[in-house]
N, C-alpha and C positions, 0 to 999 in steps of 0.2 A: 881510860883516864879522860875527863872532862876537858874541853877545850874553850877558852874565852871565844866569845863570838866575835870579837876583834881581829883574831887570828884567819877568819873567813873572808874572802875577797866580796863576797855576796850572799844573802840567804833569800830562800824562797818560801812563798806559803806552802803549806803541807795539805793541798788540795788533793782528794780521791774522787775517782769517777763513782758515779751512782750506776746502780744494774741497768737501768735503760740506757744510759750513756755508752756503757760498754757492750751489751749482748746484742745480738740481733734476735728479735723476738721469736723467732721461729726455730732456734738453735739451741742445742746443750752443750755445755761444757764440762771437761774434769778440771779438777784443782788445779794441774800445772799450765792447763790450757788459760784459765783464769788469770794464773799468775803473769803469763806472757802478755796477755792484754792489758793488763794491769801497768806492764811497763811499756806500752804503746806498739808491741810485736805482734805480729800473726798468731794466731794460736796454734800452728803446727811451723812454728819457726824451728829451727835446728839451734839449740843451745847445748852448753858443755854440762855434765852433770853438777858441778859445784854450782852453777849459776840456777839451773833446776831447783835445786833444794834451796836456794834463796828465795826463788819466785814463789815456792810452793809455801815456805814460811810468812812471806805477806800475803797470801791469797788465802790462806786458813782463817785469821781472823778477819779479814774483809768479808769473807761468806757468813762468817758469824755475825758480824754487825748489821749486814744486808740481808738477814735470812727471811725476814719479813717481806721483802719484795722479790722473793726467788721461789722457785721450786725446785725438787730434788727428783731424781728418777734411779730406780736401782740399775746397778750394772746389767750392761748387755750381756755378760758371760759371767759364769761363775768365780773367775779368778780377776774379773775386769773392775775398773773403776768407777764411782758413782758419777751421776753428771747432774748438774745445775744449769738452771736458767732462768728466762725473767718470767715471773707470773703475770699472768693476764688477768683481768677481772673475773672470768670466768672460772679462773683457778684461785680462787680467794679461799681461805682455809673455810672449807664448809661448817657451821656450827654444829653442835655435837648434841645428843640429848641431855647431855650434863650441862651444858650452856643454855640450853632451853628452859631447863627446871630451876636454873639460879635465876632468869629473869622473870620467873613469875613470881 
């Protein structure tokens, strides 16, 4: 149920990190680790399963919004998680043949 703003002692700006502020440039992170980082925790911080579920719920849309600034890697094992990291200029999306043809 919505609450009036007057019911709260204070409100704060809804600021989120940019990938360059959150990630170490030479590291790759899982979605749960990204969720921890978004909350100011270390990527390997212990959290209970319910908290981790909420962190993942926050991290997934953040990853989608910032996809242009990130790279993704396949899981290290068949049943492992995917990894995400900060894209470097060298890792910028390469131009495809379709893109080249469209430019002509």
